[in-house]
Structure formats: structure tokens, C-alpha cells
Backbone and ligand atoms as CSV (ligand in chain L), in Angstrom:
chain,resi,resn,atom,element,x,y,z
A,1,MET,N,N,-1.895,7.813,-31.856
A,1,MET,CA,C,-2.313,9.210,-31.814
A,1,MET,C,C,-1.651,9.925,-30.644
A,2,GLU,N,N,-1.012,11.028,-30.955
A,2,GLU,CA,C,-0.385,11.801,-29.882
A,2,GLU,C,C,-1.437,12.658,-29.182
A,3,ILE,N,N,-1.219,12.885,-27.927
A,3,ILE,CA,C,-2.102,13.779,-27.195
A,3,ILE,C,C,-1.606,15.208,-27.380
A,4,ALA,N,N,-2.502,16.076,-27.799
A,4,ALA,CA,C,-2.131,17.463,-28.065
A,4,ALA,C,C,-1.792,18.181,-26.757
A,5,PRO,N,N,-0.854,19.139,-26.821
A,5,PRO,CA,C,-0.514,19.901,-25.612
A,5,PRO,C,C,-1.742,20.551,-24.976
A,6,SER,N,N,-2.698,20.973,-25.801
A,6,SER,CA,C,-3.909,21.587,-25.247
A,6,SER,C,C,-4.721,20.562,-24.454
A,7,ASP,N,N,-4.673,19.293,-24.867
A,7,ASP,CA,C,-5.357,18.235,-24.126
A,7,ASP,C,C,-4.683,17.984,-22.789
A,8,VAL,N,N,-3.341,17.978,-22.820
A,8,VAL,CA,C,-2.593,17.777,-21.581
A,8,VAL,C,C,-2.946,18.881,-20.587
A,9,GLN,N,N,-3.011,20.112,-21.109
A,9,GLN,CA,C,-3.338,21.250,-20.250
A,9,GLN,C,C,-4.747,21.117,-19.663
A,10,LEU,N,N,-5.698,20.767,-20.528
A,10,LEU,CA,C,-7.084,20.594,-20.076
A,10,LEU,C,C,-7.189,19.463,-19.056
A,11,ALA,N,N,-6.461,18.389,-19.319
A,11,ALA,CA,C,-6.504,17.236,-18.426
A,11,ALA,C,C,-6.064,17.644,-17.018
A,12,TRP,N,N,-4.977,18.428,-16.952
A,12,TRP,CA,C,-4.494,18.856,-15.630
A,12,TRP,C,C,-5.433,19.856,-14.987
A,13,GLU,N,N,-5.981,20.749,-15.805
A,13,GLU,CA,C,-6.877,21.777,-15.255
A,13,GLU,C,C,-8.129,21.175,-14.651
A,14,THR,N,N,-8.552,20.040,-15.181
A,14,THR,CA,C,-9.797,19.442,-14.697
A,14,THR,C,C,-9.537,18.233,-13.797
A,15,ALA,N,N,-8.282,18.025,-13.433
A,15,ALA,CA,C,-7.918,16.807,-12.694
A,15,ALA,C,C,-8.366,16.829,-11.239
A,16,GLY,N,N,-8.499,17.974,-10.660
A,16,GLY,CA,C,-8.783,18.022,-9.225
A,16,GLY,C,C,-7.497,17.869,-8.438
A,17,LYS,N,N,-7.626,17.865,-7.131
A,17,LYS,CA,C,-6.423,17.903,-6.285
A,17,LYS,C,C,-6.097,16.575,-5.629
A,18,ARG,N,N,-7.012,15.621,-5.704
A,18,ARG,CA,C,-6.756,14.367,-5.003
A,18,ARG,C,C,-5.634,13.592,-5.699
A,19,TRP,N,N,-4.852,12.896,-4.908
A,19,TRP,CA,C,-3.671,12.230,-5.472
A,19,TRP,C,C,-4.050,11.214,-6.540
A,20,HIS,N,N,-5.151,10.515,-6.338
A,20,HIS,CA,C,-5.487,9.479,-7.327
A,20,HIS,C,C,-5.986,10.096,-8.627
A,21,SER,N,N,-6.635,11.269,-8.513
A,21,SER,CA,C,-7.047,11.952,-9.746
A,21,SER,C,C,-5.824,12.404,-10.528
A,22,ARG,N,N,-4.844,12.899,-9.797
A,22,ARG,CA,C,-3.644,13.405,-10.468
A,22,ARG,C,C,-2.800,12.258,-11.034
A,23,LEU,N,N,-2.762,11.148,-10.309
A,23,LEU,CA,C,-2.041,9.979,-10.830
A,23,LEU,C,C,-2.743,9.461,-12.091
A,24,LYS,N,N,-4.069,9.488,-12.066
A,24,LYS,CA,C,-4.830,9.029,-13.237
A,24,LYS,C,C,-4.484,9.876,-14.463
A,25,VAL,N,N,-4.405,11.178,-14.274
A,25,VAL,CA,C,-4.069,12.062,-15.394
A,25,VAL,C,C,-2.629,11.814,-15.854
A,26,SER,N,N,-1.717,11.636,-14.904
A,26,SER,CA,C,-0.318,11.326,-15.274
A,26,SER,C,C,-0.255,10.090,-16.158
A,27,LEU,N,N,-0.985,9.056,-15.730
A,27,LEU,CA,C,-0.969,7.800,-16.480
A,27,LEU,C,C,-1.690,7.949,-17.811
A,28,TRP,N,N,-2.755,8.726,-17.807
A,28,TRP,CA,C,-3.506,8.968,-19.052
A,28,TRP,C,C,-2.578,9.597,-20.090
A,29,ILE,N,N,-1.776,10.547,-19.652
A,29,ILE,CA,C,-0.828,11.201,-20.561
A,29,ILE,C,C,0.261,10.208,-20.990
A,30,ALA,N,N,0.807,9.476,-20.018
A,30,ALA,CA,C,1.888,8.523,-20.311
A,30,ALA,C,C,1.418,7.426,-21.260
A,31,GLN,N,N,0.172,7.019,-21.146
A,31,GLN,CA,C,-0.377,5.948,-21.988
A,31,GLN,C,C,-1.078,6.502,-23.227
A,32,LYS,N,N,-0.886,7.800,-23.461
A,32,LYS,CA,C,-1.500,8.466,-24.614
A,32,LYS,C,C,-3.020,8.293,-24.639
A,33,GLY,N,N,-3.593,8.218,-23.456
A,33,GLY,CA,C,-5.044,8.118,-23.357
A,33,GLY,C,C,-5.592,6.719,-23.596
A,34,LEU,N,N,-4.699,5.742,-23.831
A,34,LEU,CA,C,-5.170,4.404,-24.189
A,34,LEU,C,C,-5.253,3.478,-22.976
A,35,CYS,N,N,-6.349,2.756,-22.887
A,35,CYS,CA,C,-6.558,1.795,-21.803
A,35,CYS,C,C,-5.417,0.773,-21.789
A,36,HIS,N,N,-4.885,0.493,-20.599
A,36,HIS,CA,C,-3.780,-0.456,-20.466
A,36,HIS,C,C,-4.166,-1.846,-20.964
A,37,TRP,N,N,-5.432,-2.217,-20.796
A,37,TRP,CA,C,-5.843,-3.581,-21.125
A,37,TRP,C,C,-6.358,-3.730,-22.551
A,38,CYS,N,N,-7.222,-2.827,-23.002
A,38,CYS,CA,C,-7.857,-3.045,-24.314
A,38,CYS,C,C,-7.432,-2.023,-25.373
A,39,GLY,N,N,-6.704,-0.985,-24.971
A,39,GLY,CA,C,-6.215,-0.030,-25.956
A,39,GLY,C,C,-7.240,0.989,-26.434
A,40,THR,N,N,-8.397,0.973,-25.824
A,40,THR,CA,C,-9.421,1.954,-26.178
A,40,THR,C,C,-9.013,3.330,-25.662
A,41,PHE,N,N,-9.358,4.352,-26.421
A,41,PHE,CA,C,-9.092,5.716,-25.960
A,41,PHE,C,C,-10.057,6.042,-24.827
A,42,CYS,N,N,-9.496,6.401,-23.681
A,42,CYS,CA,C,-10.315,6.656,-22.493
A,42,CYS,C,C,-10.625,8.141,-22.360
A,43,LEU,N,N,-11.792,8.424,-21.798
A,43,LEU,CA,C,-12.264,9.792,-21.691
A,43,LEU,C,C,-12.054,10.358,-20.293
A,44,LEU,N,N,-11.664,11.621,-20.252
A,44,LEU,CA,C,-11.543,12.347,-18.991
A,44,LEU,C,C,-12.777,13.241,-18.848
A,45,PRO,N,N,-12.995,13.763,-17.623
A,45,PRO,CA,C,-14.234,14.523,-17.395
A,45,PRO,C,C,-14.488,15.662,-18.384
A,46,TYR,N,N,-13.451,16.232,-18.977
A,46,TYR,CA,C,-13.689,17.341,-19.897
A,46,TYR,C,C,-14.113,16.888,-21.298
A,47,HIS,N,N,-13.991,15.594,-21.571
A,47,HIS,CA,C,-14.383,15.086,-22.892
A,47,HIS,C,C,-15.898,14.977,-23.016
A,48,PRO,N,N,-16.428,15.341,-24.185
A,48,PRO,CA,C,-17.853,15.067,-24.428
A,48,PRO,C,C,-18.062,13.553,-24.390
A,49,GLY,N,N,-19.142,13.110,-23.801
A,49,GLY,CA,C,-19.415,11.674,-23.759
A,49,GLY,C,C,-18.805,10.975,-22.564
A,50,TYR,N,N,-18.155,11.745,-21.689
A,50,TYR,CA,C,-17.554,11.129,-20.488
A,50,TYR,C,C,-18.620,10.487,-19.612
A,51,LEU,N,N,-19.710,11.213,-19.452
A,51,LEU,CA,C,-20.787,10.695,-18.606
A,51,LEU,C,C,-21.670,9.738,-19.390
A,52,GLY,N,N,-22.012,8.652,-18.744
A,52,GLY,CA,C,-22.860,7.659,-19.383
A,52,GLY,C,C,-24.229,7.614,-18.736
A,53,HIS,N,N,-24.705,6.421,-18.541
A,53,HIS,CA,C,-26.023,6.169,-17.986
A,53,HIS,C,C,-26.225,6.878,-16.644
A,54,LYS,N,N,-27.343,7.573,-16.513
A,54,LYS,CA,C,-27.712,8.244,-15.260
A,54,LYS,C,C,-26.691,9.261,-14.783
A,55,GLY,N,N,-25.873,9.751,-15.697
A,55,GLY,CA,C,-24.936,10.797,-15.311
A,55,GLY,C,C,-23.690,10.315,-14.585
A,56,TYR,N,N,-23.502,9.014,-14.512
A,56,TYR,CA,C,-22.263,8.494,-13.932
A,56,TYR,C,C,-21.200,8.387,-15.025
A,57,PRO,N,N,-19.919,8.388,-14.636
A,57,PRO,CA,C,-18.872,8.209,-15.646
A,57,PRO,C,C,-19.141,6.952,-16.483
A,58,GLY,N,N,-19.022,7.098,-17.772
A,58,GLY,CA,C,-19.411,6.021,-18.679
A,58,GLY,C,C,-18.379,4.917,-18.815
A,59,ARG,N,N,-18.676,3.966,-19.680
A,59,ARG,CA,C,-17.823,2.776,-19.841
A,59,ARG,C,C,-16.451,3.104,-20.409
A,60,LEU,N,N,-16.360,4.220,-21.093
A,60,LEU,CA,C,-15.063,4.577,-21.663
A,60,LEU,C,C,-14.330,5.629,-20.827
A,61,SER,N,N,-14.865,5.929,-19.661
A,61,SER,CA,C,-14.182,6.912,-18.811
A,61,SER,C,C,-12.891,6.315,-18.263
A,62,ALA,N,N,-11.899,7.183,-18.101
A,62,ALA,CA,C,-10.600,6.739,-17.590
A,62,ALA,C,C,-10.706,6.450,-16.095
A,63,THR,N,N,-10.144,5.341,-15.670
A,63,THR,CA,C,-10.103,5.006,-14.243
A,63,THR,C,C,-8.685,4.613,-13.862
A,64,LEU,N,N,-8.442,4.696,-12.562
A,64,LEU,CA,C,-7.168,4.228,-12.030
A,64,LEU,C,C,-7.371,2.763,-11.670
A,65,ASP,N,N,-6.561,1.895,-12.245
A,65,ASP,CA,C,-6.742,0.468,-12.002
A,65,ASP,C,C,-5.449,-0.105,-11.433
A,66,HIS,N,N,-5.577,-1.193,-10.689
A,66,HIS,CA,C,-4.378,-1.860,-10.177
A,66,HIS,C,C,-3.759,-2.697,-11.288
A,67,LEU,N,N,-2.450,-2.616,-11.411
A,67,LEU,CA,C,-1.767,-3.422,-12.417
A,67,LEU,C,C,-1.923,-4.907,-12.102
A,68,TYR,N,N,-1.800,-5.241,-10.820
A,68,TYR,CA,C,-1.926,-6.643,-10.421
A,68,TYR,C,C,-3.268,-6.874,-9.765
A,69,SER,N,N,-3.873,-7.990,-10.055
A,69,SER,CA,C,-5.168,-8.294,-9.477
A,69,SER,C,C,-5.009,-8.608,-7.998
A,70,ARG,N,N,-6.136,-8.676,-7.328
A,70,ARG,CA,C,-6.142,-8.977,-5.899
A,70,ARG,C,C,-5.558,-10.357,-5.628
A,71,LEU,N,N,-5.531,-11.188,-6.658
A,71,LEU,CA,C,-5.060,-12.561,-6.471
A,71,LEU,C,C,-3.558,-12.681,-6.660
A,72,ASN,N,N,-2.954,-11.597,-7.085
A,72,ASN,CA,C,-1.519,-11.631,-7.359
A,72,ASN,C,C,-0.736,-11.114,-6.157
A,73,PRO,N,N,0.193,-11.924,-5.649
A,73,PRO,CA,C,0.957,-11.484,-4.468
A,73,PRO,C,C,1.754,-10.206,-4.707
A,74,LYS,N,N,2.053,-9.902,-5.967
A,74,LYS,CA,C,2.818,-8.686,-6.260
A,74,LYS,C,C,2.046,-7.423,-5.894
A,75,ARG,N,N,0.721,-7.547,-5.831
A,75,ARG,CA,C,-0.118,-6.395,-5.525
A,75,ARG,C,C,0.307,-5.725,-4.221
A,76,THR,N,N,0.699,-6.548,-3.242
A,76,THR,CA,C,1.039,-5.987,-1.945
A,76,THR,C,C,2.541,-6.013,-1.674
A,77,GLN,N,N,3.301,-6.341,-2.703
A,77,GLN,CA,C,4.753,-6.377,-2.544
A,77,GLN,C,C,5.284,-4.980,-2.226
A,78,ARG,N,N,6.183,-4.931,-1.261
A,78,ARG,CA,C,6.732,-3.626,-0.878
A,78,ARG,C,C,7.796,-3.183,-1.871
A,79,GLY,N,N,7.971,-1.888,-1.960
A,79,GLY,CA,C,9.076,-1.345,-2.736
A,79,GLY,C,C,8.803,-1.151,-4.216
A,80,LEU,N,N,7.595,-1.493,-4.650
A,80,LEU,CA,C,7.299,-1.316,-6.074
A,80,LEU,C,C,7.014,0.148,-6.412
A,81,GLY,N,N,6.492,0.880,-5.453
A,81,GLY,CA,C,6.183,2.284,-5.720
A,81,GLY,C,C,4.793,2.429,-6.299
A,82,VAL,N,N,4.159,3.533,-5.958
A,82,VAL,CA,C,2.748,3.684,-6.296
A,82,VAL,C,C,2.522,3.763,-7.805
A,83,VAL,N,N,3.431,4.372,-8.539
A,83,VAL,CA,C,3.220,4.547,-9.978
A,83,VAL,C,C,3.276,3.201,-10.701
A,84,VAL,N,N,4.151,2.307,-10.233
A,84,VAL,CA,C,4.284,1.000,-10.866
A,84,VAL,C,C,3.051,0.136,-10.621
A,85,ARG,N,N,2.398,0.331,-9.483
A,85,ARG,CA,C,1.288,-0.540,-9.123
A,85,ARG,C,C,-0.030,-0.176,-9.803
A,86,TYR,N,N,-0.079,0.994,-10.439
A,86,TYR,CA,C,-1.325,1.412,-11.059
A,86,TYR,C,C,-1.192,1.580,-12.570
A,87,VAL,N,N,-2.290,1.402,-13.250
A,87,VAL,CA,C,-2.374,1.710,-14.677
A,87,VAL,C,C,-3.667,2.491,-14.895
A,88,MET,N,N,-3.740,3.157,-16.046
A,88,MET,CA,C,-4.969,3.837,-16.406
A,88,MET,C,C,-5.734,2.885,-17.312
A,89,ALA,N,N,-6.985,2.655,-16.991
A,89,ALA,CA,C,-7.801,1.722,-17.765
A,89,ALA,C,C,-9.205,2.284,-17.932
A,90,CYS,N,N,-9.879,1.821,-18.970
A,90,CYS,CA,C,-11.274,2.261,-19.146
A,90,CYS,C,C,-12.122,1.586,-18.081
A,91,GLN,N,N,-13.248,2.207,-17.793
A,91,GLN,CA,C,-14.094,1.672,-16.733
A,91,GLN,C,C,-14.596,0.261,-17.036
A,92,ARG,N,N,-14.809,0.010,-18.336
A,92,ARG,CA,C,-15.271,-1.314,-18.760
A,92,ARG,C,C,-14.296,-2.406,-18.322
A,93,CYS,N,N,-12.991,-2.194,-18.588
A,93,CYS,CA,C,-11.979,-3.185,-18.211
A,93,CYS,C,C,-11.840,-3.264,-16.692
A,94,ASN,N,N,-11.878,-2.123,-16.043
A,94,ASN,CA,C,-11.750,-2.077,-14.597
A,94,ASN,C,C,-12.852,-2.917,-13.944
A,95,GLN,N,N,-14.071,-2.741,-14.421
A,95,GLN,CA,C,-15.192,-3.489,-13.859
A,95,GLN,C,C,-15.101,-4.973,-14.172
A,96,ARG,N,N,-14.663,-5.265,-15.395
A,96,ARG,CA,C,-14.523,-6.679,-15.790
A,96,ARG,C,C,-13.527,-7.388,-14.876
A,97,ARG,N,N,-12.401,-6.722,-14.611
A,97,ARG,CA,C,-11.386,-7.327,-13.739
A,97,ARG,C,C,-11.927,-7.487,-12.330
A,98,ASN,N,N,-12.660,-6.475,-11.893
A,98,ASN,CA,C,-13.244,-6.527,-10.564
A,98,ASN,C,C,-14.161,-7.729,-10.408
A,99,GLN,N,N,-14.989,-7.937,-11.425
A,99,GLN,CA,C,-15.926,-9.054,-11.372
A,99,GLN,C,C,-15.179,-10.379,-11.366
A,100,GLU,N,N,-14.102,-10.467,-12.137
A,100,GLU,CA,C,-13.336,-11.715,-12.178
A,100,GLU,C,C,-12.677,-11.983,-10.834
A,101,GLU,N,N,-12.248,-10.923,-10.173
A,101,GLU,CA,C,-11.612,-11.094,-8.869
A,101,GLU,C,C,-12.609,-11.557,-7.814
A,102,GLN,N,N,-13.881,-11.201,-8.026
A,102,GLN,CA,C,-14.903,-11.569,-7.039
A,102,GLN,C,C,-15.269,-13.051,-7.133
A,103,LYS,N,N,-14.975,-13.644,-8.295
A,103,LYS,CA,C,-15.321,-15.052,-8.458
A,103,LYS,C,C,-14.518,-15.887,-7.473
A,104,PRO,N,N,-15.176,-16.881,-6.861
A,104,PRO,CA,C,-14.489,-17.670,-5.835
A,104,PRO,C,C,-13.298,-18.450,-6.376
A,105,LYS,N,N,-13.432,-19.020,-7.564
A,105,LYS,CA,C,-12.353,-19.875,-8.073
A,105,LYS,C,C,-11.679,-19.263,-9.287
A,106,SER,N,N,-10.996,-18.178,-9.083
A,106,SER,CA,C,-10.309,-17.572,-10.226
A,106,SER,C,C,-8.803,-17.547,-9.998
A,107,THR,N,N,-8.312,-18.537,-9.259
A,107,THR,CA,C,-6.890,-18.569,-8.940
A,107,THR,C,C,-6.025,-18.852,-10.159
A,108,ASP,N,N,-6.650,-19.262,-11.257
A,108,ASP,CA,C,-5.871,-19.519,-12.469
A,108,ASP,C,C,-5.557,-18.215,-13.214
A,109,ARG,N,N,-6.084,-17.095,-12.726
A,109,ARG,CA,C,-5.823,-15.817,-13.403
A,109,ARG,C,C,-4.888,-14.985,-12.542
A,110,ILE,N,N,-3.802,-15.553,-12.113
A,110,ILE,CA,C,-2.938,-14.851,-11.164
A,110,ILE,C,C,-2.176,-13.695,-11.786
A,111,ASP,N,N,-1.562,-13.898,-12.924
A,111,ASP,CA,C,-0.786,-12.788,-13.454
A,111,ASP,C,C,-1.536,-12.082,-14.567
A,112,GLY,N,N,-1.072,-10.904,-14.870
A,112,GLY,CA,C,-1.728,-10.107,-15.901
A,112,GLY,C,C,-3.122,-9.729,-15.446
A,113,ILE,N,N,-4.087,-10.221,-16.121
A,113,ILE,CA,C,-5.473,-9.836,-15.850
A,113,ILE,C,C,-5.936,-10.385,-14.500
L,1,ZN,ZN,ZN,-10.175,-1.089,-21.531
């Protein structure tokens, strides 16, 4: 599914000024709104249903995620550039990866996830 020009415009209008918000929108457009990990269409603040439980961004909200996990040495490699190090992912995947990184013995998940 292509993202309509009106969506691109709305996405930028509601992006805010912070660099990570703007990078998130850039990636959202580049990835056609699809989560890098699961391919689900991610929601931006202007989408109905963006907010979930208790008014916080919901499980399908778009987030800025690190391409490499905390366990991957590439995460801190110099010269990769900020755009290469981040992907746009749904909050569900972002949280799942976060939880896996917190596990003490997850050294077998070095690349990819
Ligand atoms: Zn996802």
C-alpha cells in the first residue's frame, strides 16, 4: 500500500520539532508505514486509534527503534550514521526487543532481533 501524499503531509504537520520525531516520520514514509520487524501498519499521532490503554500510545503506534540490539557491537560502531542505525517499528515489537535485551542470557540473539 502506498502512502498518500495527504498522509505524508499530515505526518509532517503533526511530527513536532524534535529530531527523533522527525526521523521517525522520515522512516515511516520510507517504510510505507510498515513496521521493520513484523510488517504491521504503524500509526502516527494523527491516526484514529493511535492512543491505547490509559491514553498512552498504543501497541500499533510508530516508534523509533534501534536496528541493532544492545547486544550487537554494531550498535555503537562509528561511521554508520544516524539514519542507518534506526528503523521505524511498532511499539509492540520495540517493547518485545527491549524485554529480550533485558534478559541476562540472550547473547545468542546478537544479530537481527
Ligand atoms: Zn512490529
